[in-house]
N, C-alpha and C positions, 0 to 999 in steps of 0.2 A: 784782478785784484787791485793792481796799482797802475799808474801811468809810468812811462819809461823814465821820466826824470825822478821818480821816487825810488830808483834802484838802491841808492845809498841810504835813504831814509824812508822806509816803507810806511804805508798808511797804517793807522792805529789798529784797524781791524785785521790786518794780515799777521799771522803768527810766525812768519818766516823772517829770519835775520838775513836780509838781502845782501848785506856787505860781505857775508861769509860764503856766498854762493856764486859760482861763476859757470855752473853747468847747465843742465837741461831747463827748458822753460815749459810751463803749462800753456794751454790755449790763450791765456791772458798774459800780460807782460811779467807776471810773477814767476820767479824761478822755482824749480822743483827742489824740495828739501831732501836730504839724504834718506830720511825715513820713507818719504813718498817714493823716491826712486827705487828703493829696495823692496817695496811692497809687491808680494807675489802670492795671490790667493790659491795658487796650485802647489805652494810649498808645503812641506810637512808641518811647519810651525802653524800655519793657518789651519790646515786640516785637523791637527790634533786639538787646537784650542783657539778658535777665532777671537774670543774676548781678550785673552792674554796677549795674543799676537798684535792686537790693535790697541793695547793699553796706552802706548805712547801717543797714539793719535787722539784718543779721547782726552788725554791730559794736555797735549801740546798743539795739535793741529787737527781738530775734529773734522774738517772738510779739506781734502787735499786731492791733487791730480796725480794719478798713477800713469806714468808714461809706458810702463810694461803692458798695462791693460787697456789704456786709452779711455779710462773712465775716471770721473770724479768719485771719490769714495767718501761716504758720509757715515759717521760713527757714533754720534750722540743721540740720545733718546728724543729730546724735544725737536731736533732738526729732522729726524727720520719721521716722526709722527706728523710734522708739518708737511713733509713731502707726500706722505700717504693721504693727508687730508685734502690736498689740492691736486686732483687727478686731471685737471685741465691744463695747468701749468706743467705738471710732471706726468707726461703720458705713459701709460703702461704698455705702449705698443711694442717695445723691445724686450718685454719680459721673456718671450720664448725665442728670441733671436739667438742664433748660434754665437756664443761668446768667443769661440775660436773658429774663424772662417775655415771652411773645408776646401780642399783642392778640386780641380776640374774633374778628376776621375771619380771622386766620391759624389760630386754633384750630378754627374752623368748617370751614376748608379741609381740615385734617388729618382731622377727623371724617368728612367726606364720602368720604375714601379708606379709611375703616375702620382708620386708623392706631391700633395698639394695642401699641406697644413695651412688652415685658414685661421682667422681670428677666433678666439675663444673668450670665455668670461675672464680669463687671466690677462689677456693682452689687448683687449678691445677698448676703444675710446668711446666717449659719449657722442651722440645720444644712443647709439646702438647697444652699448653695454647694459645700461640700466633697463632698457626695454626687455632685453632677453633675460636678465637676472630676475626681474619681477615675475616673468612668465614661468621660469624654471625653479623658483626658490622653494616652493611648498614641500617637496620631499626632504629638505634639509632642516625643517623646523623641528624643535624638540618634540612636539606632539607626534609628528610623522615618524620620527626616529625610534620611538618606543618599541615598535614591533620588531626591530632588528636585534634587540638585546638577547632573546633566547638563542638565536642563531650564533651570535658572537660567543656566548657562554658555552654552547655545545661544541663548536669547532675548537675553541681554546682547550677545553677539557680533553677532547679526543687527541690532540697533538701532545699535550702533557702526558697523557696515558702511555704514549709510545716510548717515553724515556724515563719516567719517574722512578723506575727501579734500577736504572743503570748506574746512578751515582755520578755521572759526568755527562755533559752535553754542550754542544755549540748551539746556543739558543737561536742565533741568526739562521744557521743552516737548517736546524731541525724544527724550527717553529716560526720565528719572527718574520722571516721572508715570506713564508707560505700563507700564514693565517690572514694577515691584513690583505693580501692579494685575493684570497678566497672571499673575504668579506666585501672587498671592493667590487669584485665581479658580480656577486649576488646583489649588491646595492644597485649596480648598473642594470641588472637584469640579464646578464650574459648567460646563455644556456650552458648547462654543466659540461656538455660534450666539447665545448670550445675553450674551456678554461685552461687546460694544460698547454695548448699552443700559445695563448696570450702570455702565460707566465714566462715563456722563453724570451720575449721581446721587450719587456718593460724597461729593463736597465739600459738597453741600447739607446732609448730615447733620451735618458738623462745624460749619458755621455755625449751624445750628439749635440745636445742643447747647452749644457752647462759645463762640460768637461773640456779637456785639452788632449784629444786623441792624437797620437803621433801619426805622421803621414801614412805609414804602413798599416795603421789601425783603422784609418778613416773609411776605407773601402769596405772592410768587414762590418763596421758599425752601420754604414749606409745600407748594406744588404739587409741587416737586421731591422733597421727602421723601415725600409721599404716593405719588407714582409709584414711588419707590424701594421703598417698603413693599409695594405691590401686585406689582411685578415680582419681588421676593424670594419672595413667596408662590407665584407661578406657577412659578418655577423649582424651588422646593422640591417642589411637586406633581409636576412632571415627574420629579424624582429619585426620588420615592416609587414611581413606576411600575417602576423598575429600580434598586434601591439597591446593586446589586453594583458592584464596581470601586473605583478609588481615589477619595479625596476625603474631607475631614473631615465634610462634611455627610452624605454617604452613610454614613460610619462612624456618625454620630449616629443616622441613621434605622435602621440595623441594631441599634444599642444600644437604641433605643426598643422594639424587639420583646422585648428581654431585661428592660428596666427601664422599663416604660410610665409608672410613677408618678414617675420621676426625669427622664426625657427626654420631655417632653410636646410636643404639637403647637405650642402657643403659644411654648414655649421655643425650639424649633427655628427658628421663623419669626423671632424676635427675634435669635437668634444668627446666622442667615443674613445679616441686615442689619448687625449690629454687627461680625461677623467680617470682612466686606469692608472696612469702615473701619479696623478694628484692624490687619489684615494689610497693607493698602495704604498708607494715608496716613502712618502713623508711619514705615514703612520708606522711602517716597519722600522724606519730609522729612529723615530721618536721613542718607540718602545725599547729598542736596544739601548739608546742613550739613557732612558729613564732607569732601566734595571741596572745598567752599569753604574750610574750615579748613586743609586740607592745602596748597592752592594759595596761601593767605595766608601760609604758612610754607614758602617755597621750599626751605630747607635740609632740612626734614623730608621734603618731597615727594621731593627728590633722594635722600636716604638710603633712603627706602622703595622707590623705583624700583630702586636698586642692590642692595637686600637685601629681597626681598619676603617673607622669613620674618618681618619685622616687622609684616606686615599685621594679624594677629589682635590684637596689642597696640595698634596704631594705631587699630583699630576701637573698642576699649574706651576709649581716650583721647578719641576723637572723641565717643563717646556721653557721656562724663563732661563734657568741656569745652563741648560745644555739642550737647546731645541734642535729639531731636525731640519729646519729651514734657516740657514745662517744668513742669507742675503737675498735681495731681490733687485730688480733693475727698473729704472725709469728714464725717460727722455725729456729734457727741458725744451718746451715749445716756445719759450721766449727768454730774453735776458732776465735773469732773476738772481736774487741773493739767497744763499742757504747758509745759515749760521754766520751771517755777516760777510760771506765770501761771494764775490761776483762769479756767476755761472753763465757763460754765453748760451744763447739759443742754439739748439742742436746738440748740446752736450749730453753725453750718456752718464748716468749715475748708477753706482753700485751702492745700495743702501744696506748696511750690514746690521741687521736686527740683532744678531748674536752679540754684537758689541753694545748696542743700545740697551739690551737687557742686563748689562753689567755696568751701566752708567750710575756712578755714585750720586749724581745730581738727582736721580729719580728713585733709586732703590738704596735704602740704608744698608750698609754692610753688603754691598751688591755681590761680592764674591763668596759670601757665606751661603752655604746650602741649608735652608731652613724650611722644613716641610710644614711649619705653622706660619709662614710668612703671609700676612693678611692682605698684601697688595700684589701677590705674585701674578694674579690673573690680568694685571695691567701690562703684561709682557706684549711684545710686538711680533712674536713668532708667527701668529696667524695674520699679520698685517694689521691694517686699520682702515676704517672708512668704507667707501663704496666698493672697493675690491677686496675687502677682508675675506679670508677663506670661507667659502660656503660650507665646506665639510668639517669645520672645526669641531662641531659637537658630535659628529660620528667618530672623529679621532679621539675626542675626550672619552666617549663611551668605551671604545676599544681599549684605550690605555687603562681605564679604571678596572675593567674586567680582567685584563691580562695580569695586572698587579695584584688584584684580589685573589685570583686563582693561585698565583705563586705564593702569596703571603699565607694562604690557608694550607696549601699542600706541601710547600717547600720553604718553610720559614728558616730552616737551617742551611739554606743554599748560600754559597760564598763564591767569590771570584777565584778562578784559577790563575796561576801565573801566566802572563801572556803579554805580548806587545800588540797594541791596537793599531790597525791600519784602516785607511779610509779611501774610497774611490775619489780621486782628485777632481774636484769641481768647485765652483764658487758658491753654490747655493744649497744643495742637499747634502746632509752629512749624518753618518751613523757608522758604527764600527762594522767592518766586513765580517768579523767573527766575534762572538762573545762566549768564551768558555767559562762554564760554572761547574762546581762540584758539590757533593753533599753525601751524607751517609744514608743509604737507602733504608737501613734498619731503623733509622730515627724518623722515617716518614710518619707524620701524625695519623694518617688514615689507617696504618697498621693496627693501632690501638684505639683510635677514635673514629670509627666509620662515619659518625654524624658530621664530620668536618665538611663533607660534600654538601650538606644541606644548609649550613650557616653562611648565607650569602650577604655580602655588603650591598645595600641598595645603590644603584647607579644614579648619579646626578647628571642629567642631561642639560648642559649649559655651564656657565661659569660657576665656580663654587661660591657659596655664601660665606662671608667672614664668620657668620654665626655658627658655622659647622666646624670651625677650627678649634679643637679643644686641647687643653694642656692639663696633664695630671698634677695635682698638688696633694700634699699630705696634711691632715689636720694636726697641727702642733699643740694647740691648746684651745679650750672652750671655757670661758669665764663669764659670769653674770656682770652686766654693766648697770642694769636698773631692774625694776620689777618685771619688765617684759622684753628686755633686750640682752642678747648675748654677744660677746666679743669672740670672733674666730680669728685665729692666727694660722695662716696656710703657708706651708713651706714647700719649696721645690723638692721633688722626690730624689733628685740626684745631687743636691747641694749646690748646683750651678745657679748663677744669678737668674732671676725672673726678668721678663721684659721691663724696661724702665718705665716709670710713670711720673706724672706731674699732678699737683693739686687740682681736683675737679674730675679726675679720671675714675672710671668704674670698670668692674669686671662682670661677666655673666657667670652665674654658678648653676650647674646642672644639679637638680635636687633629686638625687638617687633615682629610684625606679618610678618616680611620679611622672616622668616625662616633661616636667616643667623646668623652665630656666628663668632665673630671676636676676635682676641687675642690682649690684651693691657697690656703693662708692668706696674707694680705697681711702682709709683714714689713718693709716700708720705713718711710718717714716720712709720717704722715698729712698733715703740713704741705706736702708736695710734691704740689701739687694736680693736676698734669697727668701724673703718673707713678705706676704701680703696680709694686711689686717682689714677686716670688715666688721660691721656691726649689723646684727639681724634682729629686727623688731618682730615680735610674735603678733601677727595680724589676725584679729578675731574673725575676719572674713576670708581667711586664707583658703585658697583652693588646693593647698597641699604643700606649697613651696616652703614658706617660713615655718609651718607646723612640722614638716619633715626635718628641717635643720634643727629645730628646738628639741624634738622628741627622739629622733632616730640617730642623728649623727654622733659619732664617738671619736675621741682622741685616737690618732693613729690611722684612721680610715683615709681613703683617698677620695678626692672629689675631682671632677672635671670642670675647668674654668675656661672662659674665652676672654680675650682682651689682653691688656687694658685698652680702652678707648677714652678719648676726652673731647667732649663737646661743650664743656663748661670751664673753659680755660681761664686761668687767673692771670691778670695783667700785672706783671711785676714792676712795670714802669709807672704805675699810677701814683699821683701825688698823695692821694688819701683814699682809704678803703673802708667801706661799711659792710660788715658781714652779718647776714641775718639767717638764722636757722629756726625752723619750726619742727619740733619733735625729732624724728629720726633723720631729718634733714641736716642735723649737726654733722653727719659723717663727712661730706665734702668740705663743709665750712671749717671743721677742725683742722684739716690738712692745709687749707688756705690761711687760717689764722697762724698756724705754726710757721708757715713760710713767710708771712708778713712780719712776724716777730723776728725771724732770723735775718731778714733783710733790713731791719730797722725802719720799717715803713710806719706812717701815721695811720693807725687803724683802730676800729672799735668793733666789738662783737655783741650782737643781740641774740639771746637764746630764749625761745618761747616754748612752753610746754604746759601740760595739764597740772603737773605737780613735780616737785623736785625728785621724788622717788621714781618718776617715769622718765627722767631726763638723763640719757646716756652720756657718759664722759663729763658729767658736770664737775666732779671734784678735780679731774685733770685740767679742765678748762679754767677753773678758778685758780689753780696753782700756777698754770702757765701764763695766764693773761691778766690776773689781778684786776685792777681798776678799769682796764680796757673792756672787760666783760660785764654786760648787764643782763641779769636773769629776769625773765618775765614769766612767773608761775601763775597760771590762771586761778588756782585755789587760794592764792595769797592776794588776789585782787591786783596783781601787777601786770595787767595786759599792756602790750606794746601799742603806743599811740603812733600809728604810721603817718597820720596827717602831720603831727608835730615833727616827727623825725625827718620827713621829706618836704617840709614846708618851704625851705629856702635851698635851692640847689647850690652846692659849693663847686666852683670851677675845679676841674681835675679830679673830682671824686667819682669813684666807681663803687657800685653797690652790687653785691652778690647774695642771692637768696635761694634757699632750697627748703621745701616743706610741702604741706598739703596744698591742694589746688585753691582752696578758699583763701589761704594766706597769700599765695602768689597773685591771685586775681585782685585782692585788696591792694597789694603792693603796686600792681600795674595801674590801678585807678588813682592811688595816692601820688604816684610818681609820673603821671602823664605829662606834667609840665617840665620834667627833667630833660637835659640834653639827650639827643639820640645816642643810643648804645652806652649809656651810663648805668643802666639797669640790666643785670644778667641773672637769669633764673634757670634752675634745673627742675624738670618736672618728673614726677613718679609715673604718670600715665598720660597718654595722648588724649586729646579732647574728643576725637571721633575716629573710630577705626573701621566702621562698616559703611559701605555705600548704600544709600537709599535711592534707587534709580528714579523714583517718582519725584525726587527733589533735585536731580542732576540733569545736565544737558550734554549731548554728544558734541565732540569737537575733533579736530585733527592735529596731529603733530607732524611737523616737517623735520626730517633728520638731515641736516645740511651736509654732514660729512659722508653719510651713507647714500644720499640721493633718493631717499624714500619719503613718501607721505602716507601716514597711517591713520585710519579713523579710530577714535577712542569712544566706544559706546558709553551710554549713561551708566551701565552696570559694570564697567570694567575700569581698572586703574591704568594709568599710563605705563606703569611697570609691567603689568600683565600683557599689555599690547606689545611692548618692546620685546619681551621674551618670546612671545608667540611669533614674532618676526625675525627671530634668530639674532637679536641685538644684545650684546653682553652689557649688563648693568648689575653692579653689586647691590645687594640688599640684605638686611638682617632682620630688624624688628617688624617691618611692614606696617608700622603705626606712626611714622614720623617722629620717632623718639631718638634714633641713633645717628642719623645723618649720613649713613653709608651709601644711600642711593641718590645723593646729590648730583645733579647734572647742570651744565651751563645752559642758559636760555638766551637766545639771540634776538627773539622777537615775540610779541604778544604779551598780554596781561595775565599774570599768574594769580590764581585763587589759592593762597598759601594756607595749608592746614597742618603744617608740622609745628613742633615746639622746639626746634633747633635754631633756626635763623633769628637774628636780632631784628629789631624794628627797621633799622636803616638797611640791613641786608634784604629785608622783604621789599622795602620801598625802591631799592635799586632795580628790582625786577630782572635780575640777571642770573638767578639760580633757583632751583626748586628741588623738592624731594618727590620723586616720581611715584613713590609708593602710596602717597595720599593726596598731594596737591593736584590741582586741576587748572583749567583755563577759565578765565572770566568770559572770554569771547569765543570765537569759533576756531582759533588757531594758535598754536605755539610753535616756534622754531627752536629746535634743540641742537646743541653742538654734539651730535652723535653720528 
């Protein structure tokens, strides 16, 4: 961190007050702070709540050396993601190294079993890692995982059947330990007759690798691990006799015939053992953590039971807030800085993802448990980059099905009084027991047998923000013009709705039509529990606006999503011109109100067919007086865009919303204006369907994941990424919402979205993967 002469006056980047410390030193000349000296990941404080235990570090010393552990500990989101991103500087080779060295007697026991755990996908360096990952990836893709869903559903139901009428159960002992292991073994292709023996040994591997077994325990653990190793080899030999049929290990054996130098015998043996632990224990713990968390928040559990479409979002928030993989390990291969702190080559790093997932710099209200959090899937529980967990979508599937079955069959389930305990280790965490109770007489299936048939569809992959719905109640419906209604939507529980700023919109689900429509928020952001929108009756409506005009009644509930804002208002502009065409007045009204409140220099131009069709006209006239100019076509008052935009004024920003013909005319008339002074919001994307005869194929290089993927002429970049098991958010799929934006590191982009500004497009450093493509043969993405 610093040089010796800096002891009294530390370097600016060092968070430690050197003058106050005379004790231990890290591998650099920097002394160890009291917090770092006291850090103990095997303590009850860490086991119970890693994010809270490390709050001091995130706030005061985000990268520190732990003398007890002999590791540098990294606690903030951006630093940990940067470590995951660079797997050459930060080698994964120590990920499965014993964090607590074992004694000679235990090592001798392992040797007598021929224990020879080799590199696996978890702890292997390049170039060997990616070569194997590519060969073995296919069974983990969303498409390949679909056929596992019936098995997961059937086994889950069978286990719940065993205790559903008891009124009390330890979910870990009676279900959550067994079911994920059964699924894991089926996924691997382990024969049924060998499953019981493998169940006995799984936890021993965790304690041996990530735990702190006492000297007297080490020999017992070593015998269990040795037996586990030998049994895994025997089962693998049995599979080799007939490698046909389903199962990842059988798939690996078949691939060995094609790639004998990549998929070796020793590699398969190690992956057999590591795969059982990876697929079993992490999911078992994740489910226990998730159900515990949901039941600790009864209102969230109730909402989820009432609206099971929230389950995919709730799963991601559970993984973020209380994931089953708390930390992972890396080895620095060269002198490097992490978070501004010097890390010498050869240093070991403990990167605590559980802490990163509670970093306020990345997640707003990070400690709040919010099952509608729209960025929850950005968590680092699965890691990131080239070594991101391959089984993440199998785990997501299992979690969704487990929660769905409990939400349907035991919505009245509650936590019993208990003290939660954890197996002390640095990385895998979940309660050893999870006692719940309920009234069996109130089980829904006693009076509603059909509850078994109403299944929530499983989303394989990261959840779409588009699927996160929030209920609101219709407070009032009033006419605004001849063809426009004002809807005021109130939160159902009286609590504040998510905050919004001018230019934001929400998505409204239009009853049973199956349609969802976007409407700009046009009320007062200070009115925290109410959203206001205006709905134009569209003559060409496919059912959305027609349903809202004809079917919706005061007091009914709607489901909304958002708000989101890709039409942000610059409150620091020197001067503002606001331009609305027809129903485009809705975001412009909110901007005009904000400009007035801030005392800005602004003017509003409102265009429409006639005054009787212009929503909010009277309010706009009353609120803005001479600053408002009305352009009614039937009065011959058409707006002269050429005159309005003839001479650009320095510091002026223009915001426009309306029909495409108006926005196109605006773009042409304002082509000579400075970059990014014209801002528009579109109602529709310009093109949403690919015409393969007009497209060309290209490839995308995923820098962080180490993959190169071909993008055919008839597929989008988004569809190719998802098929390769790469998480990317997406909502509209039309280039309207901006949720699928990714960073571009190389190549020329053929932009087709309506979100990015002109200068953002010209920068060639970001794109919307749902619609935009490559101009040439390759794009390099930061994924």
